[in-house]
VMD Tcl script that draws the C-alpha trace (Angstrom):
set ca {
  {-119.29 -62.55 -21.60}
  {-116.82 -62.13 -18.81}
  {-116.99 -65.95 -18.22}
  {-115.06 -66.46 -21.45}
  {-111.91 -64.99 -19.97}
  {-112.27 -66.78 -16.59}
  {-109.34 -69.01 -15.79}
  {-110.22 -72.51 -14.58}
  {-109.27 -73.45 -11.05}
  {-106.79 -76.26 -10.48}
  {-109.66 -78.28 -9.08}
  {-111.73 -77.91 -12.21}
  {-108.71 -78.74 -14.43}
  {-108.02 -81.84 -12.39}
  {-111.74 -82.80 -12.52}
  {-111.75 -82.35 -16.33}
  {-108.59 -84.50 -16.74}
  {-110.11 -87.22 -14.53}
  {-113.29 -87.22 -16.69}
  {-111.16 -87.62 -19.86}
  {-109.17 -90.42 -18.33}
  {-112.30 -92.31 -17.13}
  {-114.12 -91.89 -20.50}
  {-111.06 -93.00 -22.46}
  {-110.65 -96.03 -20.21}
  {-114.20 -97.13 -20.84}
  {-113.71 -97.39 -24.65}
  {-110.00 -98.12 -24.83}
  {-109.19 -94.73 -26.28}
  {-106.18 -92.76 -24.99}
  {-106.73 -89.37 -23.39}
  {-104.58 -87.87 -26.10}
  {-106.96 -89.41 -28.73}
  {-109.93 -88.01 -26.85}
  {-108.44 -84.53 -26.90}
  {-107.69 -84.80 -30.55}
  {-111.34 -85.81 -31.27}
  {-112.55 -82.92 -29.14}
  {-110.30 -80.41 -31.02}
  {-111.38 -81.69 -34.39}
  {-115.08 -81.40 -33.49}
  {-114.65 -77.91 -32.19}
  {-112.71 -76.89 -35.39}
  {-115.47 -78.24 -37.63}
  {-118.35 -76.68 -35.74}
  {-116.54 -73.40 -35.43}
  {-116.87 -73.00 -39.18}
  {-120.63 -72.60 -38.76}
  {-121.14 -71.11 -35.28}
  {-119.25 -69.44 -32.47}
  {-118.90 -71.98 -29.59}
  {-117.57 -71.96 -26.05}
  {-114.72 -74.44 -26.39}
  {-113.74 -74.06 -22.79}
  {-117.11 -75.45 -21.67}
  {-117.32 -78.09 -24.35}
  {-117.64 -81.72 -23.20}
  {-117.53 -84.96 -25.13}
  {-118.19 -88.46 -23.91}
  {-117.93 -91.84 -25.46}
  {-120.05 -94.52 -23.86}
  {-120.99 -98.06 -24.72}
  {-124.61 -98.61 -25.42}
  {-126.45 -101.86 -26.07}
  {-128.06 -102.18 -29.49}
  {-131.53 -103.79 -29.61}
  {-131.30 -107.30 -30.69}
  {-127.47 -107.56 -30.44}
  {-125.36 -109.09 -27.68}
  {-122.47 -106.59 -28.03}
  {-122.55 -102.96 -27.05}
  {-121.41 -100.21 -29.41}
  {-119.66 -96.99 -28.67}
  {-121.66 -93.77 -28.85}
  {-120.39 -90.21 -28.90}
  {-122.21 -87.54 -26.91}
  {-121.22 -83.95 -27.10}
  {-122.29 -80.88 -25.05}
  {-121.18 -77.79 -27.00}
  {-122.40 -74.45 -25.76}
  {-123.30 -72.22 -28.79}
  {-122.59 -68.52 -28.31}
  {-123.84 -67.33 -31.70}
  {-124.49 -68.39 -35.25}
  {-122.19 -67.32 -38.05}
  {-123.68 -65.90 -41.27}
}
mol new
graphics top color blue
foreach p $ca { graphics top sphere $p radius 0.5 }
foreach p [lrange $ca 0 end-1] q [lrange $ca 1 end] { graphics top cylinder $p $q radius 0.2 }
display resetview
């Protein structure tokens, strides 16, 4: 529980920013847009469960589709769930 109030180190903040920049570069999506997507996902999921938004991670990658020459973007999310809401 005390981890919720823990301030991120400047190293961790820089690492997180670099991740967002690399991910956004892969799919031609700006870091600002990635942050908006992350915030929207957190807002919707928070209606149903209590989540740890500080540890939440999203990634957009390109995956090849069977039988197709082009790859398609896929969204992966790691969202720590603290508790379910009733």
